[in-house]
C-alpha positions in Angstrom: -21.6 -28.9 -3.2 -21.7 -26.2 -0.6 -21.8 -22.5 -1.2 -18.1 -21.9 -0.5 -17.0 -24.6 -2.9 -19.3 -23.3 -5.6 -17.9 -19.8 -5.1 -14.3 -21.1 -5.5 -15.2 -23.0 -8.6 -16.9 -19.9 -10.1 -13.8 -17.8 -9.3 -11.5 -20.4 -11.0 -13.7 -20.4 -14.1 -13.7 -16.7 -14.2 -9.8 -16.7 -13.9 -9.7 -19.1 -16.8 -11.7 -16.7 -19.0 -9.6 -13.6 -18.2 -7.0 -12.4 -20.6 -3.5 -13.2 -19.3 -2.6 -9.5 -18.9 -5.2 -9.2 -16.2 -4.0 -12.0 -14.0 -1.4 -9.7 -12.4 -4.1 -7.3 -11.4 -6.1 -10.2 -9.8 -3.0 -11.3 -7.9 -2.4 -7.8 -6.6 -6.0 -7.6 -5.4 -5.8 -11.0 -3.7 -2.6 -9.9 -2.0 -4.4 -6.8 -0.8 -7.3 -8.8 0.6 -5.0 -11.2 2.4 -3.1 -8.3 4.0 -6.3 -6.6 5.0 -7.7 -9.8 6.6 -4.5 -10.4 8.7 -5.0 -10.2 12.4 -3.3 -7.1 13.9 -2.9 -5.5 10.6 -3.3 -2.1 12.2 -0.6 0.3 11.2 2.1 0.6 13.8 4.3 3.5 14.6 7.9 3.3 13.6 10.3 4.0 16.4 13.1 6.3 15.2 15.2 5.5 18.2 17.1 8.8 18.4 17.8 8.9 14.6 18.0 12.7 14.7 19.7 12.9 18.1 22.3 15.7 18.1 20.7 17.6 15.2 19.1 20.9 15.8 17.0 22.5 13.1 16.0 26.2 13.2 12.4 27.2 12.5 13.6 28.6 9.1 15.3 25.4 8.1 12.1 23.5 8.9 10.0 26.0 7.0 12.3 25.8 4.0 12.1 21.9 4.0 8.3 22.1 4.0 8.3 24.6 1.1 10.6 22.3 -0.9 8.5 19.3 -0.1 5.2 20.9 -1.0 6.6 22.4 -4.1 7.1 18.9 -5.4 3.6 17.6 -4.7 1.7 16.8 -7.9 4.8 17.0 -10.1 5.6 13.3 -9.8 2.4 12.5 -11.8 3.0 14.9 -14.6 
């Protein structure tokens, strides 16, 4: 039996020993590893395609939006 097959067998045995409530965590980790290993998984920019065309925001409106946004930071976890 080669090293890769032994590793897979060991992983399966470890999965069998895990409590069922931890299997979801393993699945999430495997999904992450699969995503990470995909070719071209570099983050890409999203084209807004003129989404805000025709809107004009004053410096004060932008500053107010920033204050509102930053005032919420950290509150979601409380």
